[in-house]
C-alpha positions as CSV (number, residue, x, y, z in Angstrom):
1,M,9.3,-12.9,7.4
2,Q,7.9,-9.4,7.1
3,F,7.2,-7.0,4.3
4,T,7.2,-3.2,4.1
5,Q,4.8,-3.3,1.1
6,F,2.4,-5.6,2.9
7,Y,-0.6,-4.5,0.9
8,A,1.2,-5.8,-2.2
9,S,1.1,-9.3,-0.5
10,P,-2.5,-9.2,0.8
11,L,-2.9,-12.9,1.4
12,Y,0.2,-12.8,3.7
13,L,-1.4,-9.9,5.6
14,N,-4.9,-11.3,5.9
15,P,-6.7,-14.2,4.2
16,A,-9.9,-12.2,4.1
17,F,-8.2,-10.2,1.2
18,A,-8.5,-13.3,-1.0
19,G,-10.6,-12.3,-4.0
20,A,-11.1,-8.7,-2.9
21,N,-9.8,-7.4,-6.2
22,V,-12.0,-6.8,-9.2
23,C,-10.7,-10.1,-10.8
24,S,-7.9,-12.6,-10.6
25,R,-4.4,-11.3,-9.8
26,I,-0.9,-12.7,-9.5
27,T,1.6,-11.2,-7.1
28,L,5.4,-11.6,-6.7
29,V,7.5,-10.2,-3.8
30,Y,11.2,-10.2,-3.1
31,R,12.8,-8.8,0.0
32,N,16.5,-8.5,0.9
33,Q,16.8,-7.5,4.5
34,W,20.0,-6.2,6.0
35,P,22.4,-6.8,3.1
36,G,25.2,-5.3,5.1
37,I,25.3,-8.4,7.2
38,N,26.6,-11.5,5.4
39,K,23.8,-14.1,4.6
40,T,21.0,-12.6,6.6
41,Y,17.4,-12.6,5.5
42,Q,16.0,-13.0,2.0
43,S,12.3,-13.6,1.4
44,Y,10.3,-14.7,-1.7
45,L,6.5,-14.8,-2.2
46,L,4.2,-15.8,-5.0
47,S,0.4,-15.6,-4.6
48,V,-2.7,-16.0,-6.8
49,D,-6.3,-15.2,-5.9
50,H,-9.7,-15.1,-7.6
51,Y,-13.3,-14.1,-6.8
52,I,-16.2,-16.5,-7.5
53,S,-19.1,-14.1,-7.8
54,K,-22.0,-16.5,-7.6
55,Q,-20.9,-17.9,-4.3
56,R,-19.4,-14.7,-3.0
57,L,-16.2,-16.6,-2.3
58,G,-12.6,-15.6,-2.7
59,V,-10.0,-18.3,-3.2
60,G,-6.2,-18.0,-3.1
61,L,-2.9,-19.9,-3.2
62,Q,0.4,-18.7,-1.8
63,F,3.9,-20.0,-1.8
64,S,6.6,-18.3,0.3
65,A,10.2,-19.0,1.3
66,D,12.5,-17.3,3.8
67,D,16.2,-17.9,4.1
68,A,18.1,-16.8,7.2
69,G,21.7,-17.0,8.3
70,T,24.7,-19.0,7.3
71,G,23.3,-22.4,8.4
72,G,20.8,-22.5,5.5
73,L,17.8,-22.1,7.8
74,R,14.8,-22.0,5.4
75,T,11.1,-21.7,6.1
76,T,8.9,-22.7,3.2
77,S,5.1,-22.4,3.4
78,I,2.3,-23.5,1.0
79,T,-1.1,-22.1,2.0
80,S,-4.5,-21.8,0.6
81,S,-7.0,-19.0,1.4
82,L,-10.8,-19.0,1.4
83,S,-12.9,-15.9,2.1
84,Y,-16.6,-15.1,2.2
85,E,-18.0,-11.7,1.4
86,I,-21.2,-10.3,3.0
87,L,-22.8,-7.1,1.6
88,I,-24.2,-5.1,4.6
89,N,-25.5,-2.4,2.3
90,K,-24.6,-0.7,-0.9
91,L,-21.5,0.9,0.7
92,L,-20.4,-1.4,3.5
93,V,-18.9,-4.9,3.1
94,I,-17.6,-7.5,5.6
95,R,-15.2,-10.4,4.7
96,F,-14.1,-13.4,6.7
97,G,-11.2,-15.6,5.7
98,L,-9.4,-18.8,6.6
99,Q,-5.9,-19.9,5.6
100,P,-4.8,-23.5,6.2
101,G,-1.4,-24.6,5.0
102,V,1.8,-26.6,5.4
103,V,5.1,-25.2,6.7
104,I,8.5,-26.9,6.0
105,K,11.5,-25.8,8.0
106,S,15.0,-27.1,7.2
107,I,18.5,-26.4,8.4
108,H,22.0,-27.5,7.3
109,F,23.9,-28.3,10.5
110,D,27.1,-29.1,8.5
111,K,27.3,-25.3,7.6
112,L,27.3,-24.3,11.3
113,L,30.3,-24.1,13.7
114,F,29.7,-25.3,17.2
115,G,31.6,-24.7,20.4
116,D,33.0,-28.2,20.7
117,Q,34.3,-27.9,17.1
118,L,36.2,-24.7,18.1
119,A,37.7,-26.7,21.0
120,R,38.9,-29.3,18.5
121,G,40.2,-26.9,15.9
122,G,37.2,-26.9,13.7
123,N,36.6,-30.7,13.5
124,S,33.3,-32.2,14.6
125,G,33.5,-34.4,17.7
126,A,31.3,-36.7,19.6
127,N,29.4,-33.9,21.2
128,S,28.8,-31.9,18.0
129,L,25.3,-31.8,16.5
130,V,26.9,-32.2,13.1
131,T,26.7,-35.8,12.0
132,V,27.8,-37.3,8.7
133,E,24.7,-39.4,8.5
134,Q,22.2,-36.6,8.9
135,P,23.7,-33.1,8.4
136,T,20.3,-31.7,7.3
137,Q,17.2,-31.7,9.5
138,T,13.7,-31.0,8.3
139,K,10.5,-30.3,10.2
140,T,7.0,-30.2,8.6
141,F,3.8,-29.1,10.3
142,F,0.2,-28.0,9.7
143,D,-0.6,-24.3,10.2
144,M,-3.8,-22.2,10.3
145,G,-4.6,-18.6,10.0
146,S,-7.8,-16.5,10.0
147,G,-8.9,-12.9,9.4
148,A,-11.7,-10.4,8.9
149,L,-12.2,-7.1,7.1
150,I,-14.8,-4.4,7.1
151,Y,-14.6,-1.7,4.5
152,T,-16.2,0.9,2.2
153,S,-14.7,2.2,-1.0
154,N,-12.5,4.7,0.9
155,F,-12.1,3.2,4.4
156,W,-11.0,-0.2,5.7
157,I,-10.0,-2.0,8.9
158,G,-9.0,-5.6,9.4
159,T,-7.5,-8.1,11.8
160,S,-5.7,-11.4,11.3
161,F,-4.3,-14.2,13.3
162,F,-1.7,-16.8,12.2
163,H,-0.3,-19.9,13.8
164,L,-3.6,-20.7,15.5
165,T,-2.5,-24.3,15.9
166,K,0.6,-23.2,17.9
167,P,2.8,-25.7,16.0
168,N,6.0,-27.1,17.5
169,E,9.1,-25.9,15.5
170,S,11.7,-28.0,17.1
171,F,13.8,-30.3,15.0
172,Y,14.4,-32.7,17.9
173,T,11.8,-32.4,20.7
174,N,8.1,-32.4,21.0
175,E,7.9,-29.6,23.5
176,G,9.5,-26.2,24.2
177,A,9.5,-24.7,20.7
178,V,5.9,-23.7,20.3
179,L,5.3,-21.0,17.6
180,P,3.3,-18.2,19.2
181,I,0.2,-16.7,17.6
182,K,1.0,-13.8,15.3
183,Y,-1.6,-11.1,15.2
184,S,-2.2,-7.9,13.2
185,V,-4.7,-5.0,13.2
186,H,-4.5,-2.9,10.0
187,G,-6.5,-0.2,8.3
188,G,-6.5,3.1,6.5
189,A,-8.5,5.8,4.7
190,K,-8.2,7.3,1.2
191,F,-8.9,11.0,0.6
192,H,-9.5,12.4,-2.9
193,I,-7.8,15.8,-3.4
194,N,-9.7,16.8,-6.6
195,E,-12.6,14.4,-6.8
196,E,-14.5,16.7,-9.2
197,E,-11.7,16.3,-11.8
198,N,-13.0,14.3,-14.8
199,D,-9.6,13.6,-16.3
200,P,-8.3,10.4,-14.6
201,D,-4.7,11.4,-15.5
202,L,-5.1,14.5,-13.3
203,K,-6.8,13.0,-10.3
204,K,-4.9,13.0,-7.0
205,S,-5.3,11.3,-3.7
206,V,-3.7,10.8,-0.3
207,T,-4.0,7.6,1.7
208,L,-3.2,7.1,5.3
209,V,-2.4,3.5,6.4
210,A,-1.4,1.7,9.6
211,N,-0.5,-1.8,10.7
212,Y,0.0,-2.9,14.3
213,R,1.4,-6.5,14.6
214,G,2.9,-8.6,17.3
215,Q,4.0,-12.1,18.2
216,G,5.0,-13.3,21.7
217,K,6.6,-10.5,23.6
218,F,7.5,-8.5,20.5
219,D,5.3,-6.0,18.6
220,Q,5.7,-3.1,16.2
221,F,3.6,-0.4,14.7
222,D,3.8,0.7,11.0
223,I,2.3,4.0,9.9
224,G,2.5,5.5,6.5
225,I,1.2,7.9,3.9
226,Y,0.9,7.6,0.2
227,Y,0.4,10.2,-2.5
228,N,-1.0,9.1,-5.8
229,R,-1.3,10.9,-9.1
230,N,-2.0,9.3,-12.4
231,V,0.3,6.2,-12.7
232,F,2.8,7.2,-10.0
233,T,2.7,6.6,-6.2
234,I,5.2,7.8,-3.6
235,G,5.0,6.9,0.1
236,L,6.7,7.2,3.4
237,W,6.6,4.7,6.3
238,Y,7.7,4.6,9.9
239,R,8.2,1.4,11.9
240,G,8.4,1.3,15.7
241,I,6.7,2.3,18.9
242,P,8.8,5.2,20.3
243,G,8.4,6.2,23.9
244,L,5.8,3.5,24.6
245,K,7.8,0.3,24.7
246,A,11.5,-0.7,25.2
247,Y,12.4,-4.3,25.4
248,K,15.4,-3.5,27.5
249,P,16.7,-0.3,29.2
250,G,18.5,1.7,26.5
251,Y,16.9,-0.1,23.6
252,S,14.1,2.0,22.2
253,N,11.5,0.5,19.8
254,N,12.6,2.4,16.7
255,D,13.2,0.2,13.7
256,A,13.1,2.0,10.3
257,L,11.9,4.6,7.9
258,A,10.8,3.3,4.5
259,I,10.6,5.2,1.2
260,L,8.4,3.8,-1.5
261,V,7.8,4.5,-5.2
262,G,5.2,2.8,-7.3
263,F,4.1,2.6,-10.9
264,Q,0.7,1.3,-12.1
265,K,-0.3,1.1,-15.7
266,E,-3.3,-0.8,-16.9
267,R,-3.1,-4.3,-15.3
268,L,0.5,-4.0,-14.0
269,H,1.7,-2.7,-10.6
270,I,5.4,-2.4,-9.7
271,G,6.7,-1.1,-6.4
272,Y,10.1,-0.6,-4.8
273,S,10.8,0.3,-1.2
274,Y,14.0,0.9,0.8
275,D,14.1,0.6,4.6
276,L,16.5,3.0,6.3
277,T,17.4,1.5,9.6
278,I,17.2,4.0,12.5
279,S,17.9,1.6,15.4
280,L,21.3,0.9,16.9
281,L,22.0,-1.4,14.0
282,Q,21.9,1.5,11.4
283,N,25.7,1.4,10.7
284,L,25.7,-2.4,10.1
285,T,22.6,-3.4,8.2
286,K,22.5,-1.2,5.1
287,G,18.7,-1.2,5.4
288,A,16.4,-3.4,3.3
289,H,15.3,-3.6,-0.4
290,E,11.9,-4.8,-1.4
291,V,10.4,-5.2,-4.9
292,T,6.8,-6.1,-5.7
293,L,5.0,-6.9,-8.9
294,S,1.3,-7.5,-9.3
295,Y,-0.6,-8.3,-12.5
296,Q,-4.4,-8.2,-12.8
297,L,-5.9,-10.7,-15.3
298,C,-8.7,-8.4,-16.5
299,K,-9.1,-4.8,-17.5
300,P,-8.7,-2.5,-14.4
301,H,-11.9,-0.6,-15.3
302,K,-14.0,-3.7,-15.7
303,K,-17.6,-2.9,-14.5
304,T,-18.6,-4.5,-11.3
305,K,-21.4,-4.0,-8.8
306,R,-19.1,-4.9,-5.9
307,V,-17.6,-2.5,-3.4
308,L,-13.9,-2.7,-3.8
309,I,-11.2,-1.8,-1.2
310,S,-9.3,1.2,-2.2
311,C,-6.2,0.4,-0.1
312,P,-2.9,0.9,-1.8
313,K,-1.3,-1.9,-3.7
314,F,2.2,-1.2,-2.3
């Protein structure tokens, strides 16, 4: 599972983001990746987080589900997040976060077609993995993530690590299917174009953002720019590492260009992005659609003495 608008799903990006907002917030994300290929990847996410000011703690809860392929392969995770905020001075803050959780993987083998079934004209045989007694397999395991953030009101950089327990994903064996650690380094900076403007409806800003992430032998680099004026945001993202890494000769690491539009009014933030595939799969996938919705449970201009991250919500 991956998201183009990863700052709209902050707990999925880094547990240190838990409670980093001015008050409680609820986030919903839906992603439909590669709709041109039948029954590929659809992802769903719901998260809630809150800041406890007296203890300087952020708490969060996240539910996510990812469906992949024709065999009904589903990954469901339920995770909690806990972060602690340290004020270095009036302008600089450090946050640390942990994210324990449970992951449930399931697959419907009766929806798959195996080689021995083709040899028998589509009927399951003695060697087939499909059994009448147990057509569905489920695997449940504990997982753990961690992260850290350092930021001012206009600059931030963070890192996160997931699957620290290196859980075994196999439905049958106890070895050979270890889930590698997933890591991320992300950050950005916000630049005010007309900071002296007193009318908030006329204020404009540009934000540069980046996210490098990897798992096992695979990695990718996302870099983007946002322009914000009043209630509207537009953005452009590039995903890939051109010229620096190719997994095989002839396969450059170019994935997608993403176009984003966002709308924020009072407590509500809505974002939509479309990924235009630029790899060799561009004629097959039809890109990816992603919709995000975030709702803040207090007034957006609520007074606070805390330093808040100004990273984009999309």
